[in-house]
BAMAR-830892 format. One record per residue (C-alpha): residue number from 0; residue in one letter; y, z, x. Coordinates in Angstrom, 2 decimals, padded with zeros to 5 digits, always signed. Layout:
# BAMAR-830892
<NUM a <Y Z X>>
...
***
This chain:
# BAMAR-830892
<0 m <-024.89 -005.19 +007.95>>
<1 s <-024.72 -003.61 +004.51>>
<2 l <-021.86 -003.43 +002.06>>
<3 r <-020.20 +000.00 +001.91>>
<4 c <-017.18 +001.49 +000.23>>
<5 r <-014.63 +002.34 +002.92>>
<6 g <-011.30 +004.11 +002.68>>
<7 v <-008.21 +002.36 +003.98>>
<8 r <-005.21 +004.64 +004.41>>
<9 g <-001.55 +003.94 +004.66>>
<10 a <+001.81 +005.62 +004.33>>
<11 a <+005.43 +004.54 +004.43>>
<12 t <+008.76 +006.25 +004.12>>
<13 v <+011.18 +005.15 +001.42>>
<14 p <+014.92 +005.28 +002.21>>
<15 e <+015.99 +006.38 -001.28>>
<16 n <+014.59 +007.39 -004.66>>
<17 t <+015.20 +004.13 -006.48>>
<18 q <+012.86 +001.75 -008.27>>
<19 a <+013.75 -001.09 -005.89>>
<20 a <+013.17 +000.97 -002.74>>
<21 i <+009.85 +002.44 -003.90>>
<22 l <+008.50 -000.98 -004.90>>
<23 r <+009.78 -002.74 -001.76>>
<24 e <+008.27 -000.24 +000.68>>
<25 t <+004.99 +000.07 -001.25>>
<26 r <+004.63 -003.73 -001.36>>
<27 r <+005.25 -003.96 +002.40>>
<28 l <+002.70 -001.21 +003.05>>
<29 l <+000.01 -002.69 +000.82>>
<30 a <+000.62 -006.24 +002.03>>
<31 l <+000.16 -005.12 +005.61>>
<32 m <-003.00 -003.18 +004.75>>
<33 i <-004.34 -006.29 +002.96>>
<34 h <-003.52 -008.68 +005.81>>
<35 l <-004.64 -006.53 +008.73>>
<36 n <-007.99 -005.78 +007.09>>
<37 g <-008.66 -009.03 +005.21>>
<38 i <-008.87 -007.23 +001.86>>
<39 q <-009.53 -009.34 -001.25>>
<40 a <-008.58 -007.83 -004.62>>
<41 e <-012.06 -008.43 -006.06>>
<42 d <-013.53 -006.20 -003.31>>
<43 v <-011.27 -003.23 -004.09>>
<44 a <-013.09 -000.57 -006.11>>
<45 s <-009.91 +001.45 -006.79>>
<46 a <-006.76 +002.78 -005.17>>
<47 i <-004.84 +006.03 -005.30>>
<48 l <-001.10 +005.91 -004.66>>
<49 t <+000.91 +009.09 -004.23>>
<50 t <+004.50 +009.99 -003.54>>
<51 t <+006.15 +013.12 -002.30>>
<52 p <+007.77 +014.99 -005.23>>
<53 d <+011.22 +013.64 -004.28>>
<54 l <+010.15 +010.08 -005.25>>
<55 n <+009.92 +009.62 -009.00>>
<56 a <+012.03 +006.56 -009.88>>
<57 e <+008.97 +004.26 -010.26>>
<58 f <+005.19 +004.24 -010.22>>
<59 p <+004.11 +002.78 -006.86>>
<60 a <+001.08 +001.21 -008.58>>
<61 l <+003.43 -001.42 -010.00>>
<62 a <+003.79 -002.77 -006.45>>
<63 a <+000.01 -003.28 -006.28>>
<64 r <+000.11 -005.14 -009.59>>
<65 q <+002.93 -007.31 -008.24>>
<66 l <+000.71 -008.23 -005.28>>
<67 g <-002.07 -009.47 -007.53>>
<68 w <-004.17 -006.36 -008.09>>
<69 r <-004.18 -006.91 -011.85>>
<70 h <-007.75 -005.69 -012.46>>
<71 v <-008.01 -002.99 -009.78>>
<72 p <-008.14 +000.56 -011.18>>
<73 l <-005.03 +002.34 -009.87>>
<74 l <-003.94 +005.97 -010.07>>
<75 c <-000.55 +007.44 -009.16>>
<76 g <+000.24 +011.06 -008.42>>
<77 h <+002.41 +013.39 -006.38>>
<78 e <+001.41 +014.90 -003.08>>
<79 m <+001.30 +018.68 -002.85>>
<80 n <+004.78 +020.14 -002.41>>
<81 v <+004.18 +021.70 +001.00>>
<82 p <+007.24 +023.37 +002.56>>
<83 g <+008.60 +021.32 +005.45>>
<84 q <+006.71 +018.15 +004.52>>
<85 m <+008.13 +014.77 +005.48>>
<86 p <+010.40 +013.59 +002.64>>
<87 r <+010.23 +010.35 +000.63>>
<88 v <+006.72 +009.21 +001.57>>
<89 v <+004.43 +006.85 -000.36>>
<90 r <+000.76 +007.20 +000.54>>
<91 v <-002.10 +004.86 -000.35>>
<92 l <-005.87 +005.27 -000.27>>
<93 v <-007.76 +002.05 -001.03>>
<94 h <-011.49 +002.24 -001.79>>
<95 w <-012.72 -001.09 -000.42>>
<96 n <-016.20 -002.62 -000.55>>
<97 t <-016.73 -004.18 +002.86>>
<98 e <-019.23 -004.78 +005.62>>
<99 k <-016.77 -003.48 +008.20>>
<100 s <-017.52 -000.24 +010.03>>
<101 q <-015.20 +002.76 +009.90>>
<102 e <-014.00 +001.90 +013.40>>
<103 e <-012.98 -001.62 +012.33>>
<104 i <-010.70 -000.44 +009.51>>
<105 v <-006.97 -000.72 +010.28>>
<106 h <-004.89 +002.06 +008.74>>
<107 v <-001.14 +001.44 +008.40>>
<108 y <+001.77 +003.86 +008.82>>
<109 l <+005.31 +002.48 +008.52>>
<110 g <+008.76 +003.90 +009.19>>
<111 e <+008.94 +007.62 +009.81>>
<112 a <+005.41 +007.92 +008.38>>
<113 a <+004.16 +006.55 +011.72>>
<114 k <+004.68 +010.10 +013.01>>
<115 l <+001.89 +011.24 +010.67>>
<116 r <-000.71 +009.20 +012.60>>
<117 p <+000.69 +007.90 +015.90>>
<118 d <-002.84 +006.86 +016.88>>
<119 q <-002.87 +004.29 +014.04>>
<120 i <+000.04 +002.02 +014.99>>
<121 h <-001.07 -001.64 +014.98>>
<122 l <+002.14 -003.55 +014.27>>
<123 q <+002.63 -005.54 +017.47>>
<124 t <+000.79 -008.58 +016.04>>
<125 v <+002.51 -008.66 +012.65>>
<126 n <+004.51 -011.74 +011.70>>
<127 w <+006.98 -010.01 +009.37>>
<128 q <+008.53 -013.28 +008.19>>
<129 e <+005.16 -014.61 +007.02>>
<130 l <+004.29 -011.27 +005.42>>
<131 e <+007.59 -011.14 +003.50>>
<132 a <+007.09 -014.74 +002.33>>
<133 w <+003.60 -013.88 +001.05>>
<134 i <+004.99 -010.84 -000.79>>
<135 a <+007.71 -012.99 -002.41>>
<136 e <+005.07 -015.51 -003.58>>
<137 q <+002.95 -012.75 -005.11>>
<138 v <+005.91 -011.14 -006.90>>
<139 a <+007.02 -014.52 -008.28>>
<140 a <+003.51 -015.18 -009.62>>
<141 f <+003.46 -011.72 -011.22>>
<142 q <+006.85 -012.26 -012.85>>
<143 k <+005.77 -015.66 -014.17>>
<144 q <+002.65 -014.10 -015.67>>
<145 q <+004.74 -011.35 -017.31>>
<146 e <+006.94 -013.99 -019.00>>
<147 q <+003.98 -015.67 -020.69>>
<148 p <+003.10 -014.49 -024.23>>
***
């Protein structure tokens, strides 16, 4: 099988427009995308992170940095302001170099965002306690690195 660049999609709703909420939900979304697909940072070509216009308290790319994506090119933006769109949504598109086929890619939709793609719900096998512990380890390592001169 040959190596190809595949897109991995995800979206999550954020309960409020605060820095803490945006980072928490984006970290959970990215961590789940990473774990369900077996993504390694060195295989990520780039990622685009967007928010609906009602989320502007923080750049969601910071969450990716906190999870160890220090050298991955990241771009943040706002989704189009379409009337009637679902509010407070963070979306992610990861460009990932992998041997997996399109059919093997697991896309992740959390919270109310699951309504955007009900065919893509794969959360029954997730150990949330382990995932949250992994996130905490990554954030601690990021913070330690930030403290060094």
